[in-house]
N, C-alpha and C positions, 0 to 999 in steps of 0.2 A: 116808305123806310129807306132812311139813308144811315150811311154808316155814323154811329155814335161818337167814334174815336180810332185813329188809325194807329193801331198795335205797331206798325212798322215804322213808323217817324219818330215814335218817342223811346228815349236812350234805354229807358229802365226795360220798356216792353221790349225791343231789339237784342237787349241781352239776355232778357229771359228764353224768348223765342228762340236763339242761340243755342241756348243750353238744351232746351223742348229740342230741337234737332237731332241735337247730337245722341239723346235718352230716345229717339227716333230712328236712327240710325244703328242704334245697338239691336234693336229689334228688326230692322230692315238686313241687317246680316245674320241674324239668327236662320238656324235649322227650319225653321216654321217657314212652310212655303210662301211664294208673295202673293198666290191667290187667295188663300188664307186669308192672308194678313188685310187684301183687298176687301175681301168678303167681309170679312168681320169690321171692318171699316166703317164699311156702307153700311151695316146693316147697325149696329149702333148708331152712325148719324140720321139715319133715318128715324129711330125712336127720337130721337133729343132733337129734330127737328131745324137741322145745321143744315142750310144750305151751300154755304162754301165748301165744307168735308164731305157733303154729298157730291156736290162735284169735280172737287179735287179726286176722290176717289174713284169716282165711275170713271173720269176719262185718265188716270193713274191704270187701272183696273183694263181698261180697250187699249190702250197703248202696249201693258206687258203681255196682251193677245186674249184674254177674258173675252168670253161670248156677250151678243146683246140680250140671249135667252136666259140664261142665267145671271144676268147682272140684272135685266126685269122680272127676274123670280124670288131675288132675296127678301125682298118685304112678305111672301106668302111660303119661302123654303120648305115650310111644313107642308103644305102644300103640293108639293112638286117631286119629278125624277133626277134633276138635274144634278144633285147634288150628294158626294159621297159622304158614306155614313162620318170619315174625321171630318168633315169642312160639317157638317150638321150638329155635332158633337162642339165644335167652333163657335159656330152661329148660336146654340143657346147658351151658350157659356158667357156671348156677348150681350145675348137679351138679357140673362139674368142678371151678371155683372152692371148692366146698364140702367136696369129697372129694381134697383136693391130696394127704392120703398116702395115697392106695390108687394111683398111679401115680407114676411118675418124672417123669412131661413134664409134669405139671397139666392145664392149659390146652390139648388139643391144636391142631394145626394145622388139622384139619377145622372142630373147631368155633367157631376163631376164626377163619374165611374165611368161616364160614357169619353169623358175628357182624356182619362187614366186611362183607359184603351188603347185609345188612338196616337196620343203622342207621349212622347218619352219626356223625361225632365226636363230638358232644353225646352223644347214645344212647350212644356205645360207653362214654363216659367217667362216665356217671348210671350204666349197667349194671354197672360195672366197680366202683364206689360201691356201689351197693346192694349185690351179693353178697359182699364184705368188711363192709359193717354188718350186714345180717342176720346171718352169721354170726359176728360180735360182739355182738349183742343175744341171740343163741342159746346162748351160750356164758352170759353172765351170768345169762341168769334158769334155767340148768341148773344152774349149779353153786349157787345158791341155792335152787334147787327150788320156782322161780315158777311157781304150778301155771295150766294152763289151766282157764276154766270162767267166769270174772267179768269177762271185760273187754265191755264193751258199746262199738258203733262211736264214731269222737269221741275217745275216752275219753284216749288218748294225747295229742293233739294238744290235746286242752281243759286239760290238766293243765299244759301249758308256753306257755300263751295271755299 
């Protein structure tokens, strides 16, 4: 499977990517812990089958000091003991916010209550925006077959400095 279209070589796509990166920067600078941001992004990317984003967020998490054990267990977070209650709430929101078509209710009241319990308004805003942003990123990469494997930590941020 070859990349269908290089989003970085097209003027319109490049302009969009710069604005997309600026939106990501708002979340990155929020009070939502960086480790939570990477875990949420990784989980949504796994669900969406986005090799590029899985590659990116795994490598960014490792560069930020995340453990291999936790990264290896993200896909089975409910069946593990290595995530805090707050991280579990964020991962549940990521899953339910990613799988909107799988249920008539979208994000459940139970998940929302857990998110509310562990995050303040700024953390919730960042979390909701992150779930929306990573799902958009996944769709962009999957549509054009942007494959994983070549990402280097810091590469995305450096491209838009």
